[in-house]
Residue frames as qw, qx, qy, qz and C-alpha x, y, z in Angstrom:
[[0.000, 0.887, 0.463, 0.000, 0.00, 0.00, 0.00],
 [0.433, -0.068, 0.017, 0.899, 1.11, 3.53, -0.68],
 [0.094, 0.903, 0.343, -0.243, 0.01, 7.13, -0.71],
 [0.502, 0.126, 0.254, 0.817, 1.38, 9.52, -3.31],
 [0.043, 0.899, 0.331, -0.283, 0.78, 13.26, -3.04],
 [0.518, 0.361, 0.202, 0.749, 1.92, 15.92, -5.45],
 [0.214, -0.841, -0.303, 0.394, 2.46, 19.48, -4.47],
 [0.407, 0.757, 0.068, 0.507, 3.72, 22.89, -5.46],
 [0.576, -0.456, -0.209, 0.645, 6.53, 24.74, -3.68],
 [0.182, 0.940, 0.236, 0.169, 6.07, 28.52, -3.89],
 [0.462, 0.474, -0.306, 0.684, 9.33, 29.42, -2.19],
 [0.474, -0.713, 0.060, -0.513, 7.64, 30.24, 1.12],
 [0.179, 0.334, -0.822, 0.424, 9.19, 29.14, 4.43],
 [0.673, -0.193, 0.242, -0.672, 5.72, 28.17, 5.69],
 [0.182, -0.168, 0.969, -0.021, 5.57, 24.46, 6.70],
 [0.731, 0.095, -0.200, -0.645, 3.03, 22.07, 5.21],
 [0.276, -0.266, 0.902, -0.198, 2.10, 18.47, 6.05],
 [0.636, -0.053, -0.644, -0.423, 0.42, 15.19, 5.11],
 [0.346, -0.266, 0.673, -0.597, -1.52, 13.63, 8.01],
 [0.514, -0.131, -0.802, -0.276, -3.12, 10.24, 8.53],
 [0.486, -0.353, 0.352, -0.718, -5.85, 9.84, 11.14],
 [0.224, -0.072, -0.970, 0.066, -6.77, 6.71, 13.07],
 [0.409, -0.616, -0.618, -0.265, -10.04, 6.07, 14.84],
 [0.563, -0.674, -0.347, 0.328, -8.53, 7.49, 18.05],
 [0.422, -0.530, 0.097, 0.729, -5.89, 9.98, 16.93],
 [0.416, 0.872, 0.098, -0.237, -6.21, 12.92, 14.57],
 [0.266, 0.788, -0.551, -0.075, -2.45, 12.80, 13.95],
 [0.967, -0.134, 0.216, -0.016, -1.91, 9.04, 13.70],
 [0.719, -0.024, 0.279, 0.636, 1.02, 9.77, 11.37],
 [0.098, 0.964, 0.062, -0.240, 2.31, 13.25, 10.52],
 [0.699, 0.110, 0.261, 0.657, 4.82, 14.04, 7.75],
 [0.015, 0.950, 0.129, -0.285, 5.80, 17.71, 7.80],
 [0.645, 0.373, 0.124, 0.655, 7.91, 19.49, 5.23],
 [0.272, -0.891, -0.122, 0.343, 9.54, 22.53, 6.78],
 [0.615, 0.686, 0.007, 0.389, 11.31, 24.58, 4.13],
 [0.442, 0.614, -0.470, -0.456, 13.95, 24.94, 3.10],
 [0.594, 0.301, -0.731, -0.149, 14.78, 21.23, 3.62],
 [0.203, -0.229, 0.808, -0.503, 13.60, 19.81, 7.00],
 [0.638, -0.162, -0.622, -0.424, 11.44, 16.67, 7.07],
 [0.242, -0.259, 0.689, -0.632, 9.70, 15.75, 10.36],
 [0.566, -0.237, -0.734, -0.291, 7.71, 12.61, 11.24],
 [0.154, -0.150, 0.663, -0.718, 5.63, 12.35, 14.37],
 [0.442, -0.392, -0.724, -0.356, 2.36, 10.99, 15.75],
 [0.391, -0.452, 0.309, -0.740, 0.05, 11.54, 18.68],
 [0.489, -0.178, -0.849, 0.098, -0.71, 9.07, 21.43],
 [0.301, -0.598, -0.631, 0.391, -3.42, 9.89, 23.94],
 [0.099, 0.954, 0.274, 0.067, -3.72, 13.33, 22.30],
 [0.323, -0.854, 0.270, 0.305, -0.07, 14.25, 22.96],
 [0.594, 0.710, -0.377, -0.029, 2.76, 14.55, 20.45],
 [0.932, -0.258, 0.120, 0.226, 5.47, 11.91, 20.69],
 [0.458, -0.562, 0.382, 0.573, 9.19, 12.12, 19.81],
 [0.548, 0.765, -0.117, -0.318, 9.93, 13.64, 16.41],
 [0.764, -0.042, 0.449, 0.462, 12.08, 11.86, 13.85],
 [0.199, 0.875, -0.102, -0.429, 13.91, 14.35, 11.67],
 [0.709, 0.119, 0.481, 0.502, 15.54, 14.06, 8.28],
 [0.068, 0.612, -0.180, -0.767, 16.36, 16.40, 5.41],
 [0.685, 0.513, 0.498, 0.137, 15.41, 16.54, 1.77],
 [0.416, 0.084, 0.315, 0.849, 16.96, 18.27, -1.22],
 [0.126, 0.511, 0.253, -0.812, 15.62, 21.81, -1.23],
 [0.486, 0.619, 0.607, 0.110, 12.86, 22.32, -3.79],
 [0.250, 0.134, 0.276, 0.918, 13.27, 24.87, -6.55],
 [0.224, 0.394, 0.332, -0.827, 10.97, 27.87, -6.15],
 [0.612, 0.412, -0.043, -0.674, 7.74, 27.56, -8.16],
 [0.346, 0.287, -0.857, -0.253, 8.23, 23.86, -8.82],
 [0.868, -0.211, -0.161, -0.421, 6.23, 20.67, -8.31],
 [0.013, -0.432, 0.865, -0.253, 7.29, 17.87, -5.96],
 [0.790, -0.163, -0.494, -0.324, 6.11, 14.39, -4.91],
 [0.292, -0.412, 0.731, -0.458, 5.88, 12.79, -1.46],
 [0.752, -0.024, -0.585, -0.303, 5.25, 9.05, -1.29],
 [0.465, -0.413, 0.636, -0.458, 4.44, 7.09, 1.87],
 [0.685, 0.133, -0.675, -0.237, 4.81, 3.29, 1.57],
 [0.786, -0.447, 0.290, -0.313, 3.80, 0.71, 4.14],
 [0.490, 0.493, -0.717, 0.045, 6.77, -1.64, 4.59],
 [0.761, -0.164, -0.621, 0.095, 7.70, -4.60, 6.75],
 [0.505, -0.205, -0.494, 0.678, 9.24, -2.50, 9.51],
 [0.031, -0.622, -0.327, 0.711, 7.23, 0.69, 9.21],
 [0.466, 0.843, 0.257, -0.078, 6.56, 3.46, 6.73],
 [0.554, -0.080, 0.288, 0.777, 9.11, 4.55, 4.16],
 [0.202, 0.890, 0.210, -0.351, 8.84, 8.14, 2.97],
 [0.589, 0.168, 0.392, 0.687, 10.18, 9.29, -0.39],
 [0.109, 0.845, 0.104, -0.514, 10.56, 12.92, -1.42],
 [0.474, 0.735, -0.335, -0.351, 10.95, 13.27, -5.19],
 [0.930, 0.214, -0.294, -0.049, 11.75, 9.53, -5.33],
 [0.321, 0.486, -0.661, 0.473, 14.59, 9.79, -2.79],
 [0.711, -0.436, -0.552, 0.000, 14.07, 7.46, 0.17],
 [0.144, -0.676, 0.359, -0.628, 14.23, 9.06, 3.60],
 [0.059, -0.203, 0.865, -0.455, 14.37, 7.59, 7.09],
 [0.444, -0.348, -0.759, -0.324, 11.63, 5.11, 7.87],
 [0.431, -0.402, 0.302, -0.750, 9.08, 5.58, 10.63],
 [0.159, 0.110, -0.974, 0.119, 8.86, 2.41, 12.80],
 [0.609, -0.163, -0.007, -0.776, 5.10, 1.89, 12.80],
 [0.719, -0.037, -0.682, -0.130, 5.24, -1.88, 13.09],
 [0.229, 0.045, -0.724, 0.650, 6.14, -1.39, 16.76],
 [0.376, 0.101, 0.332, -0.859, 2.65, 0.13, 17.09],
 [0.334, 0.244, 0.908, 0.063, 1.13, -2.62, 14.93],
 [0.390, 0.712, 0.231, -0.536, -0.25, -0.13, 12.41],
 [0.408, 0.094, 0.646, 0.639, -0.44, -0.29, 8.63],
 [0.138, -0.038, -0.280, -0.949, -2.28, 1.85, 6.09],
 [0.402, -0.396, -0.745, -0.354, -5.43, -0.22, 6.64],
 [0.389, -0.485, -0.622, 0.476, -5.54, 1.08, 10.26],
 [0.064, -0.227, -0.047, 0.971, -5.91, 4.69, 9.16],
 [0.288, 0.627, 0.692, -0.212, -9.30, 6.25, 8.44],
 [0.356, 0.912, 0.202, 0.018, -8.40, 9.40, 6.49],
 [0.604, -0.032, 0.110, 0.789, -5.60, 11.39, 4.94],
 [0.062, 0.956, 0.285, 0.036, -5.60, 15.20, 5.04],
 [0.575, 0.345, -0.049, 0.740, -3.29, 18.15, 4.47],
 [0.236, -0.861, -0.173, 0.417, -2.23, 21.28, 6.27],
 [0.504, 0.111, 0.339, 0.786, -1.13, 23.81, 3.67],
 [0.121, 0.610, 0.117, -0.774, -1.72, 27.29, 2.32],
 [0.644, 0.540, 0.534, 0.089, -3.71, 27.12, -0.94],
 [0.325, 0.945, -0.028, 0.018, -1.96, 30.32, -2.06],
 [0.134, -0.793, 0.593, 0.021, 1.55, 29.19, -1.04],
 [0.068, 0.287, -0.954, -0.044, 3.19, 25.80, -0.54],
 [0.722, 0.071, 0.253, -0.640, 0.41, 23.34, -1.28],
 [0.346, -0.007, 0.927, 0.146, -0.65, 19.86, -2.30],
 [0.476, 0.312, -0.170, -0.805, -2.81, 19.43, -5.39],
 [0.793, 0.103, -0.454, -0.392, -3.30, 15.70, -5.98],
 [0.453, -0.391, 0.742, -0.303, -3.41, 12.43, -4.07],
 [0.726, 0.098, -0.627, -0.264, -3.35, 8.73, -4.91],
 [0.234, -0.310, 0.767, -0.511, -4.31, 6.56, -1.93],
 [0.066, -0.241, -0.968, -0.013, -6.34, 3.49, -1.04],
 [0.241, -0.505, -0.453, -0.694, -10.00, 4.44, -1.49],
 [0.553, -0.605, -0.557, 0.134, -10.78, 3.92, 2.22],
 [0.467, -0.363, -0.200, 0.781, -8.55, 6.91, 3.06],
 [0.092, 0.117, 0.284, 0.947, -9.94, 9.46, 0.64]]
């Protein structure tokens, strides 16, 4: 299973994110892009944020499109930014896969850095 989102980078330093919700947690999995090149994974447990996992990505060119892909793997989720694999998020320790999530949603500025398309299992859209 995988989720592929495409977006547009305006050059703004405003962060934007892809979020997966479970039945209990609004932020069951959170992938934040914080320009110019910071990638942050996190999740909530009992309504509170847990420990962030940080990585970097190659800075996007201003006014360009990009792709973020989230794949469910054997040991957790693998995240790819423009096809470059980043650190994995160890979800198997929580016994979660994409089938355990109920929705996918974005935090972005429609006039700035934004997402414009998504491919995901139909249960999430």
